[in-house]
Structures are given as C-alpha cells and as structure tokens.
N, C-alpha and C positions, 0 to 999 in steps of 0.2 A: 095197766095200773102197776104191775110188778116192775116194769122198766122205769116208770116214773118214781116208784118208791125207792128202787135201787139208786137212782140218780140223786134223789133227795138225801138218802142216808150217806151216800158217798160225799155229798157236799158237806154234811154235818161233820163227817170224819175229817175231811180236808181242813175245814175251819178250825176244828178242835185240835188237830195235830199241829197246825201252825201255832196255836196258843200254847202248846206244850213247850215250844222252843223259846217263847218270850215271857210267859208268866212265871210266877213263883212255882217251881217244880214240886215243892212240898204239898201244894194244893192237890196234886194228882196222885200222891203216894198211896192214898187210901182208896183209890177208885176200884170199882168191881163191876161185874156184869149185872145189868138191870133189865135186860130184855133180849129178844131175838126175833128174827124173821127168816122165812125160807124163800130162797130163789132157786127154783128147780130142785136139783138134788143137794144143793148147798145150804146148810143151816148157818145163818150169820148171827152171832151173839155180839151184843154191843152194850155200851154204857152211855150215860147221859153226857159224859165228858170225852170219851174216845172209844174206839173199838178195843177188843180185848188185847190185841197185839200192841196197840198204842199205850194201853194201860200198863202193860209190862215194861215197855220202854220208859214210860213216865216214872214208874217206880225205880227203875235202874238209875235214871238221870237224877231223881230226887236223892237217892243214896249218894251218888257221886257229888252232888251239890253240897250235901251235908259234910262229906269228907273234905271237899275243897275249902269250905268255910272253917272247918276244924284246923286244917293245915295252915290256912291263912292266919288264924288266931295264934297258932304256935309260932309261925314266922314272925308275926308282930311282937310276940312276947320275947323271942330271942333278940330281935332288933332293939327292943327297948332295954333289955339286959345289956346288950353290947354298948348302947349309947351311955347307959349309966356307968359302965366299966370305963369307957373312954373319958368321961367327964371326971369321974372320981380319981382316975389314975393319971390324968394328963400332966399334973405337976411333976411327977416322977418319970413320965414317959418321954419318948423321943419327939422330934419335930412333927412327924406325921400324926402322932396321937394328939398333940396340942392343936394342930390344924383341924383335925376331925372334930375335936371338942368345939372349936370355934364354929364349924359348920352347923352343928346341932343347935347351938345357941342362936346363930343367925336365922336359921329357918324355923326354930321352935318345933322340932320334929322328934318323934319317938319318945314322947313323954317328957322331953326337956323343954321348959318354958322359953319362949323367945326373949332374948336379952341382948341387944346390939352392943352395949358397952362391954359386956362380958365376952361376946364373940370377938370384938376388936382386940380385947386384951389377950385372948388366946392366940389370935392371928399374929400379934406382935411378938409374943414369946416364940412362936414357931418361926417367924421371919428372922429373928435374931439367930436362930439355929439353922438358917439357910434353907427354909422351906419355900420353894418357888411358888407353889399354889397359895401359900399364906401371903407372900409378898404381892402376888397378883390380886388377891382378895382385898388387901389394904388399898392398893391402887384403885381398884374398882369402887371401893367405898369412899374414895377421896381422902384417905387417911395417909399421914406421913409414913414412909417405909423406913424402919430403923436399919442402921448398918449391920452387916453380918459380924458376929463375934469371931475373933481371930481363930478360935479353936474349931470353928465350923467352916472355915473357908476352904475351898477346893483349889487345886492348881489352876483351874480355869478362872476362878475369882481373883486369885493373886496375879495371874497374867494380865487380866483386864485392868486391874488397878495399876499395875506397873506400866502398861502401855499408855493408859490415859494420863499418867504422870510423866510420860516421856522417857521412862526407863525401859527402852526397847530390848536391850540385851537380857535384862531380867525377865521381861515378858516372854521373850523367846525361850528361855530356859524352862519357864513354867509350862508354856504350851507344848514344848517338846516332851516334858515329863508326862503331861496329860495324854498326849498322843501315844506315847510308848505304853501307857496303861490301857490303851484302847478307847479313850474318850473321843468319840466321833466328832464332837463339837470343836475339838482342837485341830482337826486335820486341815481344814481349809485355811485356818489362821496361820498355821505353820507353813503351808504351801505359799500363802501370800507373802510371808516374810522372806522365804527363800527366793521367790520370784523377783521381789523388789529390793532385796539386799537390805532389809530393815532388821536390825538387831543381830544380823548374822551375815556372813559373806554371801553374795548373790550366787545361787546355784540352781540352774534350770533343771538339772536331773533330779535333784531333791524336790523341787517344786512340782515337777510332773509326777513323781512318786506319790506325794501327799495329796495332790489333787485327784489322782487316780484312786487312792484309798477313800477319799471323800465321796467320789462318784459311786464307787461300789457300795459304800456303807449307807449313804443317804438316798441313793437312786434319784438324786436331784438333777433335773435337766440342765440347770445352770453349771453344775460341776461337770457334767458330761460334755457340755459345750466348751468349757475351759480346757479340758483334757484334749478334745478334738482340735481346738485352736493351737495348742502347744505342739501337737504332732504336725499339724499343717504348716506351722511356722518353723519347724525343725528345732524347737526349743526343748532340750532335755532328751531328744532322740535324734539320730542322724537324719538329715533331710533325704528325701527320695521316695520311690514308689511304696516301700514298706510303711513308712510313716504316713504317707498320704492315705493308704488303705486303712491304717489304724484311725486316722482322723475321720474318714468317711464312716467307719463303723461306729464311732462314738457319736457323731452327728445323727446317725440313723436311730441310735438308742434314744437320744433326746427328742428326735422327731416323733417317735412312737408315743412320747408323752405330750404331744401336741405343741411342742415348742416351735413358734413361728421363726425364731432366729435360727434354729437348727435347720429348718426346712429351707430357709434362704441359703445357708451355708452349703447344703447339699446341691442346690441349684448352681451355686458359684463353682463347685467342683466339677459339675458336668459341663458348665460353660467353658471352663478353662482346661478340661481334660486332666484333672489332678486325681490320681488314684483310679480313674475310670477313663474310658474312651470318650472324647469330646462329643457331646450331643446337645445341640441347642434346643431341640424339641423337649427332651427330658428336663433340661435346665428350666425351660419355660413352665413346665408342669410344677416343679418344686418352687420356683419363684412365685407362681400364682398362689400356692398354698401358704407360703410365708406372707405374701401380700394380703391375702384374705384374713390371715391371722393377726394383721395389724403391724407387722414388722416394716418399718420405713425402708430398710435396706432391700427387702423383697419387692416392695412397691416401686422403688427407684429402678431396680434392675429389670423388673418386668416392663416398665415404661421404656427402658433403654432397648430391650429386645424388640418391642413394637416400633420404636423409632428407626431402628436399623434393619428391621425385617429379618431377624435371626431366629429361626425356629418358629416364627409366627409371621402372619401376613403383615407387611409394612402398613402401619396405621398411625398417622400422626395424632388423630383424635384420641385414640386409646393411650398413646404415649403421654400426651398432655394430661389426660385424666389421672394416670397413675403417678406422674410427676407431681401433680398438685396434691394428691393424697399423701405422697411421701413428704413433700415440703411442709404440709400441714402437721405432720408428725415429727418434724424436726430435722429432716434430711437437708443438709446444706448442698449436697450434690444435686438433689432434685431442684432446689431453688435456683442453682446456677444453670441447670438445663432449661428451666422455664425462661430465664432471662435470655439465654442464648437463642431460644425459639421465639423471642418477642412476646412471651405470654406472662401474665401475672399469676401470682400464687394465690 
C-alpha cells in the first residue's frame, strides 16, 4: 500500500507542478502544508496544490511574475510618454521625429489614436526633409512622394539629379565629394564613371581603387567579382601572375558568399591555368558549383568539359543536358553548341 500511496502522491505532485508553470502563479502564492505521510524513515509533508518544495518555488515565481508585470507597466508608461513627446514636438523636431510621429498615428500605438491622414501628413513633412523611411512609407501607402527640399539634399541626391538630367560632369563632382566623405553608396557610382569615362576621363586605376573600396565596405559579392574581373583583365593593375592571384582571391571571397558567377570564374581560372596550375578536374568541380547555382556560364562550361572529356568522362548526354540548361538561361554559346551537335534547345 505504501508503494501505491507513494506513486499516487508522486503523480499528484507531478500534475500540480506542471500546473505551476502554466496557470496564474498568484494562485499558488498563498499555498501552505495541509498534510503529511510517512514512507519508511522519511516524513513527506504536502499540500493540496503542490509539495512543500514546489510551494516555495511557486511563491518565488509568483513574486517574479508580479515584478515582471510591474516592470511591464513601467515600460508601457515610458513608451507612452515617449510617444506623446514625439507627437507634441514633431513640428519643431527633425525628420526622424516627424517620421516616428507618423508611425504612431498609422499604427494607433502607445496611447496615440489611429489616424491615417495625420500619419500621411507627418510622413510628407519628413519626406521633404529627406527621410528615406518616410519616403518608403508614402510609397507603401500609395501616396505621392514630395521632392526633397534643397536644404536637405545630400551630395548623393544632387549627383543622382544631375546624372538623370544628363549633367554627368556635375554628377561626378557630387559623387566624388560624397565618396571622399566616406559615403559608401557613392563608391561604385564613382568607379563606374571612371571605368566608362562618363563625366570624367576614363581611368582604370581609379575605377579599380573605388570598386575595391566598395567591395571592402559593402562585402557585396557583385563588387568582389568586379574587382576580380578587373585584375583578371589587367585593368587598373599590370597583367601577370600577381594580378591573376589577386583575381582568384577576390573570386574566392565572392564564392564564399555563394555567388554562382564567382564559382564559375574560379573554374575558368583552373581550366586555363591563370594564377594557379591548370587542373581540369578542379575546374569541373567549380563549374559544377556554378552550374548548380544557376549560372549559365557554369552550365555551358560544364557541358563543354563533358563534351571534350576534360577532367570528366566524355559524355555527350551530359554535355547536351548542361548545354540545354545554359541555353534555357540565356547562353548564346550553349545554343550554338546545341545547333552544332544537331540538338534542339
């Protein structure tokens, strides 16, 4: 009977302990011993809600719950005070303050009543002062986005306006000014202008410099690939093994970011022995990665290795398969290869 009784009481404690975690803990705060039983030399004191140890735990958790609710009320009060501060001071505040006031009115949060017209009004005021979130909010709400007031335009804004109006030399000056101030957004714009001789004399060295700055600052695979391609083509740096190794290094950085194009470029370097010892098998590995990532260049080149039996067993079926995949993704070389083999794309 004792063992049965122990099992029964253990079951009660287990059930009630689970309840302590899910029910209102305040209900357990006043629990106390109401009975006991003896099992051998051990005297077990229990309550109708939990054993004595669980009761102490429940009391502790009830205290913590009350503290959490009190802290929550204080946080809510501070948030409401902050909301009132933003709304009341928005007219004299900056663009961020006006935008934030708009969000309170749009959502109807922290004691501020929902009012879409007022929200849109504050978004417009902020947008005029060049708040990008406010301009995005107006677009999201299907509202016209007002032009930025001249006093709030940045070098980037002025550069974009000048470029769109065909004033490329003026755009170059603004982008250069922004880049020299450390505005990352200007780096690739400036690099593109140097690379293509737009608004400034063509200069590969300067283009490589600014693309490198963009790659380092943004950690963008596209910028890394551009830097690698310039080294590979000997643009902005002397052609040769040193530049080839630089190109491979940048392509590998981009490949680490899962760039299928970069993976294909690494395969090309191994196939042609640029910066590394020629190795068709390793080239095939990288081409396959690029191909599986959806790069039509990788798909075409993998098919070519299969067709020629370079680094892979010669296999016309696999070659046609990859040529078709590449052609489907826009590769003219693959379409020509299929025609040459008498196959359709």
